DSSP file (Angstrom, degrees, kcal/mol; ACC not computed):
  #  RESIDUE AA STRUCTURE BP1 BP2  ACC     N-H-->O    O-->H-N    N-H-->O    O-->H-N    TCO  KAPPA ALPHA  PHI   PSI    X-CA   Y-CA   Z-CA
    1    1 A X              0   0    0      0, 0.0     2,-0.4     0, 0.0     3,-0.0   0.000 360.0 360.0 360.0 151.5   -1.4  -38.0   -5.0
    2    2 A X        -     0   0    0      1,-0.1     2,-0.1     0, 0.0     0, 0.0  -0.662 360.0-119.3 -78.3 126.3   -1.6  -39.7   -1.6
    3    3 A X        -     0   0    0     -2,-0.4     2,-0.3     4,-0.1    -1,-0.1  -0.450  37.4-179.3 -67.2 137.2   -4.4  -38.2    0.5
    4    4 A X     >  -     0   0    0     -2,-0.1     4,-1.8     1,-0.1     5,-0.1  -0.954  39.3-119.7-133.2 154.6   -3.2  -36.6    3.7
    5    5 A X  H  > S+     0   0    0     -2,-0.3     4,-2.1     1,-0.2     5,-0.1   0.876 115.0  55.0 -59.6 -36.3   -5.1  -34.9    6.5
    6    6 A X  H  > S+     0   0    0      1,-0.2     4,-2.7     2,-0.2     5,-0.2   0.921 105.6  50.8 -65.3 -43.5   -3.2  -31.7    5.8
    7    7 A X  H  > S+     0   0    0      1,-0.2     4,-2.6     2,-0.2    -1,-0.2   0.887 108.8  53.3 -59.5 -39.1   -4.3  -31.6    2.2
    8    8 A X  H  X S+     0   0    0     -4,-1.8     4,-2.3    82,-0.3    -2,-0.2   0.921 110.5  46.2 -62.5 -44.6   -7.9  -32.1    3.4
    9    9 A X  H  X S+     0   0    0     -4,-2.1     4,-2.6     2,-0.2     5,-0.2   0.947 114.7  46.2 -63.7 -49.0   -7.6  -29.1    5.7
   10   10 A X  H  X S+     0   0    0     -4,-2.7     4,-2.2     1,-0.2    -2,-0.2   0.898 113.3  49.9 -62.2 -40.6   -6.0  -26.9    3.1
   11   11 A X  H  X S+     0   0    0     -4,-2.6     4,-2.9    -5,-0.2    -1,-0.2   0.906 111.6  48.3 -64.0 -42.3   -8.5  -27.9    0.4
   12   12 A X  H  X S+     0   0    0     -4,-2.3     4,-1.9     2,-0.2    -2,-0.2   0.914 110.7  50.3 -65.9 -43.4  -11.4  -27.2    2.7
   13   13 A X  H  <>S+     0   0    0     -4,-2.6     5,-2.2     1,-0.2    -1,-0.2   0.918 114.5  45.6 -59.5 -43.1  -10.1  -23.8    3.7
   14   14 A X  H ><5S+     0   0    0     -4,-2.2     3,-1.8    -5,-0.2    -2,-0.2   0.922 108.9  54.5 -66.8 -44.8   -9.6  -23.0    0.0
   15   15 A X  H 3<5S+     0   0    0     -4,-2.9    -1,-0.2     1,-0.3    -2,-0.2   0.866 109.8  47.7 -57.1 -38.0  -13.1  -24.3   -1.0
   16   16 A X  T 3<5S-     0   0    0     -4,-1.9    -1,-0.3    -5,-0.2    -2,-0.2   0.385 110.6-125.1 -86.5   4.0  -14.7  -22.0    1.5
   17   17 A X  T < 5 +     0   0    0     -3,-1.8     2,-0.3     1,-0.2    -3,-0.2   0.830  43.5 175.4  57.0  36.7  -12.6  -19.1    0.3
   18   18 A X      < -     0   0    0     -5,-2.2     2,-1.0    35,-0.2    -1,-0.2  -0.587  29.1-135.6 -72.3 130.6  -11.2  -18.3    3.7
   19   19 A X        +     0   0    0     -2,-0.3    26,-2.6    26,-0.2     2,-0.3  -0.789  50.7 136.8 -91.3 104.0   -8.6  -15.5    3.5
   20   20 A X  E     -A   44   0A   0     -2,-1.0     2,-0.5    24,-0.2    24,-0.2  -0.967  51.5-124.0-147.5 157.5   -5.8  -16.8    5.7
   21   21 A X  E     -A   43   0A   0     22,-2.8    22,-2.0    -2,-0.3     2,-0.3  -0.929  25.2-132.9-107.3 123.8   -2.1  -17.1    5.7
   22   22 A X  E     +A   42   0A   0     -2,-0.5    20,-0.2    20,-0.2     2,-0.2  -0.612  38.0 171.4 -74.2 131.1   -0.5  -20.5    6.2
   23   23 A X  E >>  +A   41   0A   0     18,-2.9     4,-0.9    -2,-0.3    18,-0.7  -0.686  28.0  28.4-129.7-179.5    2.2  -20.4    8.8
   24   24 A X  H 3> S-     0   0    0     -2,-0.2     4,-1.7     1,-0.2     3,-0.5  -0.154 112.1 -17.0  69.4-154.7    4.5  -22.6   10.8
   25   25 A X  H 3> S+     0   0    0      1,-0.2     4,-2.3     2,-0.2    -1,-0.2   0.833 133.5  54.6 -58.4 -39.2    5.9  -26.0    9.8
   26   26 A X  H <> S+     0   0    0     -3,-0.5     4,-2.5    13,-0.3    -1,-0.2   0.867 106.1  52.6 -67.8 -34.3    3.3  -26.6    7.1
   27   27 A X  H  X S+     0   0    0     -4,-0.9     4,-1.7    -3,-0.5    -1,-0.2   0.905 108.7  51.4 -63.8 -40.1    4.3  -23.3    5.4
   28   28 A X  H  <>S+     0   0    0     -4,-1.7     5,-2.8     2,-0.2    -2,-0.2   0.926 110.7  47.6 -61.3 -44.9    7.9  -24.4    5.5
   29   29 A X  H ><5S+     0   0    0     -4,-2.3     3,-1.8     1,-0.2    -2,-0.2   0.917 107.9  55.8 -61.5 -44.0    7.0  -27.8    3.9
   30   30 A X  H 3<5S+     0   0    0     -4,-2.5    -1,-0.2     1,-0.3    -2,-0.2   0.859 109.2  47.2 -57.4 -37.2    4.9  -26.0    1.2
   31   31 A X  T 3<5S-     0   0    0     -4,-1.7    -1,-0.3    -5,-0.1    -2,-0.2   0.335 128.9 -94.8 -91.2   7.1    8.0  -23.9    0.3
   32   32 A X  T < 5S+     0   0    0     -3,-1.8    -3,-0.2     1,-0.3     2,-0.1   0.463  75.2 139.7 102.9   1.9   10.3  -27.0    0.2
   33   33 A X      < -     0   0    0     -5,-2.8     2,-1.5    -6,-0.2    -1,-0.3  -0.473  59.7-118.2 -77.8 151.3   11.9  -27.2    3.6
   34   34 A X        +     0   0    0     -2,-0.1     2,-0.4     2,-0.0    -1,-0.1  -0.664  62.7 141.8 -87.5  82.5   12.3  -30.5    5.3
   35   35 A X        -     0   0    0     -2,-1.5     2,-0.5   -10,-0.2    -3,-0.1  -0.960  39.7-150.0-127.3 141.1   10.1  -29.7    8.3
   36   36 A X        +     0   0    0     -2,-0.4     2,-0.3    -8,-0.0   -11,-0.1  -0.950  22.2 166.8-115.0 131.7    7.8  -32.0   10.1
   37   37 A X        -     0   0    0     -2,-0.5    -2,-0.0   -12,-0.1   -13,-0.0  -0.996  30.8-155.8-143.6 145.5    4.7  -30.7   11.8
   38   38 A X  S    S+     0   0    0     -2,-0.3    57,-1.0    56,-0.0     2,-0.3   0.175  78.0  47.6-107.0  16.0    1.5  -32.3   13.3
   39   39 A X  E    S- b   0  95A   0     55,-0.2     2,-0.4     2,-0.0   -13,-0.3  -0.913  72.6-124.7-145.0 173.2   -0.7  -29.2   13.0
   40   40 A X  E     - b   0  96A   0     55,-2.1    57,-3.1    -2,-0.3     2,-0.4  -0.994  24.2-158.8-124.2 126.9   -1.7  -26.5   10.5
   41   41 A X  E     +Ab  23  97A   0    -18,-0.7   -18,-2.9    -2,-0.4     2,-0.4  -0.903  11.9 179.6-112.1 131.9   -1.4  -22.9   11.6
   42   42 A X  E     -A   22   0A   0     55,-2.6     2,-0.5    -2,-0.4   -20,-0.2  -0.969  23.8-149.8-129.0 144.7   -3.3  -20.0   10.0
   43   43 A X  E     -A   21   0A   0    -22,-2.0   -22,-2.8    -2,-0.4     2,-0.3  -0.971  32.0-142.8-104.4 130.8   -3.4  -16.2   10.6
   44   44 A X  E     -A   20   0A   0     -2,-0.5     2,-0.4    54,-0.4   -24,-0.2  -0.735  13.8-116.9-101.4 138.7   -6.9  -15.1    9.6
   45   45 A X        -     0   0    0    -26,-2.6     2,-1.5    -2,-0.3   -26,-0.2  -0.632  39.4-128.2 -67.1 125.4   -8.1  -12.0    7.9
   46   46 A X        +     0   0    0     -2,-0.4     2,-0.3     4,-0.1    -1,-0.1  -0.598  62.3 110.0 -90.6  84.1  -10.2  -10.4   10.6
   47   47 A X  S  > S-     0   0    0     -2,-1.5     4,-2.5     1,-0.1     5,-0.2  -0.978  73.5-110.7-146.1 160.3  -13.6   -9.5    9.2
   48   48 A X  H  > S+     0   0    0     -2,-0.3     4,-2.2     1,-0.2     5,-0.2   0.871 114.3  50.8 -60.1 -41.8  -17.0  -10.9    9.8
   49   49 A X  H  > S+     0   0    0      2,-0.2     4,-2.0     1,-0.2    -1,-0.2   0.930 113.2  44.8 -62.8 -45.3  -17.4  -12.5    6.3
   50   50 A X  H  > S+     0   0    0      1,-0.2     4,-2.6     2,-0.2    -1,-0.2   0.880 110.6  55.0 -67.4 -37.1  -14.1  -14.3    6.5
   51   51 A X  H  X S+     0   0    0     -4,-2.5     4,-2.3     1,-0.2    -1,-0.2   0.910 108.5  49.0 -59.8 -43.2  -14.9  -15.4   10.1
   52   52 A X  H  X S+     0   0    0     -4,-2.2     4,-2.1     2,-0.2    -2,-0.2   0.889 110.5  50.5 -64.9 -40.0  -18.1  -16.9    8.8
   53   53 A X  H  X S+     0   0    0     -4,-2.0     4,-2.3     2,-0.2    -2,-0.2   0.911 111.1  48.5 -64.7 -42.0  -16.3  -18.7    6.0
   54   54 A X  H  X S+     0   0    0     -4,-2.6     4,-2.9     1,-0.2     5,-0.2   0.918 108.9  53.7 -63.1 -42.1  -13.7  -20.1    8.4
   55   55 A X  H  X S+     0   0    0     -4,-2.3     4,-2.0     1,-0.2    -1,-0.2   0.907 109.8  48.0 -57.8 -43.1  -16.6  -21.3   10.7
   56   56 A X  H  X S+     0   0    0     -4,-2.1     4,-2.2     2,-0.2    -1,-0.2   0.900 111.6  49.9 -64.8 -41.8  -18.1  -23.1    7.7
   57   57 A X  H  X S+     0   0    0     -4,-2.3     4,-2.0     1,-0.2    -2,-0.2   0.918 111.0  48.8 -63.9 -43.2  -14.8  -24.7    6.8
   58   58 A X  H  <>S+     0   0    0     -4,-2.9     5,-2.9     1,-0.2     4,-0.3   0.867 109.6  53.0 -64.7 -36.2  -14.2  -25.8   10.4
   59   59 A X  H ><5S+     0   0    0     -4,-2.0     3,-1.2    -5,-0.2    -1,-0.2   0.916 108.3  49.9 -64.2 -42.2  -17.7  -27.3   10.5
   60   60 A X  H 3<5S+     0   0    0     -4,-2.2    -2,-0.2     1,-0.3    -1,-0.2   0.881 111.1  48.9 -63.4 -37.1  -17.0  -29.3    7.4
   61   61 A X  T 3<5S-     0   0    0     -4,-2.0    27,-2.2    -5,-0.2    26,-1.4   0.488 110.1-127.4 -78.0  -2.5  -13.8  -30.6    8.9
   62   62 A X  T < 5 +     0   0    0     -3,-1.2     2,-0.5    -4,-0.3    25,-0.4   0.908  45.5 177.0  53.7  44.8  -15.8  -31.4   12.1
   63   63 A X      < -     0   0    0     -5,-2.9     2,-0.4    23,-0.2    23,-0.3  -0.696  14.9-161.1 -87.7 124.0  -13.3  -29.5   14.0
   64   64 A X  E     -C   85   0A   0     21,-2.4    21,-2.4    -2,-0.5     2,-0.2  -0.854  26.0-110.3-105.1 138.2  -13.9  -29.1   17.7
   65   65 A X  E     -C   84   0A   0     -2,-0.4    19,-0.3    19,-0.2     3,-0.1  -0.471  33.7-178.8 -65.2 132.1  -12.3  -26.4   19.9
   66   66 A X        +     0   0    0     17,-2.7     2,-0.3    -2,-0.2    18,-0.2   0.447  58.6  30.5-116.0  -2.5   -9.8  -28.1   22.2
   67   67 A X  S    S-     0   0    0     16,-0.8    16,-0.3     2,-0.2    -1,-0.1  -0.986  86.5 -65.4-151.6 158.5   -8.4  -25.2   24.2
   68   68 A X  S    S+     0   0    0     -2,-0.3     2,-0.2    14,-0.1    13,-0.1  -0.482  82.0  69.0 -74.6 155.2   -9.4  -21.8   25.6
   69   69 A X  S    S-     0   0    0     -2,-0.1    -2,-0.2    13,-0.1    14,-0.2   0.480  81.9-109.7 -87.7-179.2  -10.2  -19.1   24.6
   70   70 A X        -     0   0    0     -2,-0.2     2,-1.3     1,-0.1     5,-0.1  -0.266  40.2 -93.8 -67.6 162.3  -13.6  -19.3   22.9
   71   71 A X  S    S+     0   0    0      4,-0.1     2,-0.4     3,-0.0    -1,-0.1  -0.662  70.5 146.4 -83.0  93.5  -13.8  -18.8   19.2
   72   72 A X    >>  -     0   0    0     -2,-1.3     4,-2.1     1,-0.1     3,-0.6  -0.997  52.3-138.5-137.4 128.4  -14.5  -15.1   19.0
   73   73 A X  H 3> S+     0   0    0     -2,-0.4     4,-2.6     1,-0.2     5,-0.2   0.848 105.0  57.2 -56.4 -35.3  -13.3  -12.6   16.4
   74   74 A X  H 3> S+     0   0    0      1,-0.2     4,-1.1     2,-0.2    -1,-0.2   0.891 108.2  46.2 -64.7 -38.3  -12.5  -10.0   19.1
   75   75 A X  H <4>S+     0   0    0     -3,-0.6     5,-2.2     2,-0.2    -1,-0.2   0.886 112.1  50.7 -71.0 -38.5  -10.1  -12.4   20.9
   76   76 A X  H ><5S+     0   0    0     -4,-2.1     3,-1.8     1,-0.2    -2,-0.2   0.913 107.1  54.6 -62.7 -41.6   -8.5  -13.3   17.6
   77   77 A X  H 3<5S+     0   0    0     -4,-2.6    -1,-0.2     1,-0.3    -2,-0.2   0.796 103.5  56.2 -63.1 -28.3   -8.0   -9.6   16.8
   78   78 A X  T 3<5S-     0   0    0     -4,-1.1    -1,-0.3    -5,-0.2    -2,-0.2   0.466 127.6 -98.9 -83.6  -0.6   -6.2   -9.2   20.1
   79   79 A X  T < 5S+     0   0    0     -3,-1.8    -3,-0.2     1,-0.3     2,-0.2   0.516  73.8 143.7 100.5   5.4   -3.8  -11.9   19.1
   80   80 A X      < -     0   0    0     -5,-2.2     2,-0.3     1,-0.0    -1,-0.3  -0.500  41.0-137.4 -76.4 148.1   -5.1  -14.9   20.9
   81   81 A X        -     0   0    0     -2,-0.2     2,-0.4   -13,-0.1   -38,-0.0  -0.813   9.1-154.2-102.9 147.5   -4.9  -18.3   19.2
   82   82 A X        -     0   0    0     -2,-0.3    16,-2.8   -11,-0.0     2,-0.4  -0.981  10.5-149.2-121.5 135.4   -7.7  -20.8   19.1
   83   83 A X  E     - D   0  97A   0     -2,-0.4   -17,-2.7   -16,-0.3   -16,-0.8  -0.869  14.5-177.0-112.3 136.6   -7.0  -24.5   18.7
   84   84 A X  E     -CD  65  96A   0     12,-2.5    12,-2.3    -2,-0.4     2,-0.5  -0.913  17.8-145.7-128.7 154.1   -9.2  -27.1   17.0
   85   85 A X  E     -CD  64  95A   0    -21,-2.4   -21,-2.4    -2,-0.3    10,-0.2  -0.992  23.8-130.9-121.0 124.4   -9.0  -30.9   16.5
   86   86 A X        +     0   0    0      8,-2.9     7,-2.9    -2,-0.5   -23,-0.2  -0.485  23.4 179.7 -75.6 140.7  -10.5  -32.3   13.2
   87   87 A X        +     0   0    0    -26,-1.4     5,-0.2   -25,-0.4   -25,-0.2   0.476  43.1 118.7-114.5 -11.2  -12.9  -35.2   13.4
   88   88 A X  S >> S-     0   0    0    -27,-2.2     3,-2.2     3,-0.2     4,-0.6  -0.329  74.3-121.4 -56.9 136.5  -13.6  -35.6    9.6
   89   89 A X  T 34 S+     0   0    0      1,-0.3     3,-0.5     2,-0.2    -1,-0.1   0.814 111.6  53.2 -54.0 -33.0  -12.4  -39.0    8.5
   90   90 A X  T 34 S+     0   0    0      1,-0.2   -82,-0.3   -85,-0.1    -1,-0.3   0.595 125.9  23.4 -79.9  -9.4  -10.0  -37.5    5.9
   91   91 A X  T X4 S+     0   0    0     -3,-2.2     3,-2.0   -83,-0.1    -5,-0.3   0.104  84.6 162.8-138.8  21.9   -8.3  -35.3    8.6
   92   92 A X  T 3<  +     0   0    0     -4,-0.6    -5,-0.2    -3,-0.5     3,-0.1  -0.190  70.0   6.0 -55.9 127.7   -9.1  -37.1   11.8
   93   93 A X  T 3  S+     0   0    0     -7,-2.9    -1,-0.3     1,-0.3     2,-0.2   0.211  90.5 134.6  89.2 -14.5   -6.9  -36.0   14.7
   94   94 A X    <   -     0   0    0     -3,-2.0    -8,-2.9    -8,-0.1     2,-0.4  -0.476  50.1-134.4 -72.4 136.5   -5.2  -33.1   12.9
   95   95 A X  E     -bD  39  85A   0    -57,-1.0   -55,-2.1   -10,-0.2     2,-0.5  -0.742  15.0-162.9 -93.0 138.1   -4.9  -29.9   14.9
   96   96 A X  E     -bD  40  84A   0    -12,-2.3   -12,-2.5    -2,-0.4     2,-0.5  -0.988   4.3-163.0-120.0 124.7   -5.8  -26.6   13.3
   97   97 A X  E      bD  41  83A   0    -57,-3.1   -55,-2.6    -2,-0.5   -14,-0.2  -0.926 360.0 360.0-110.3 130.2   -4.6  -23.4   15.0
   98   98 A X              0   0    0    -16,-2.8   -54,-0.4    -2,-0.5   -15,-0.1   0.325 360.0 360.0-117.1 360.0   -6.1  -20.1   14.1
């Protein structure tokens, strides 16, 4: 298979056992729709353990927060989204929204 930044993000999330739901354009592609998207959107299971696993996965992807609010479980629980930009060479430039 051809390596893609999206595959790198999904693989890293899976490796770290993050419990999340893939949403948006990438979910459409996964299910066979002809949709183009330049980011990966996740809804996160809101508990401390899963938050720590996601944090580790984002660190591996060298993902830096690119927009407010801060990366805080309480803000995520209230429905806020946090946006990151990956710096890892295999996923460089790809945006991840949580």
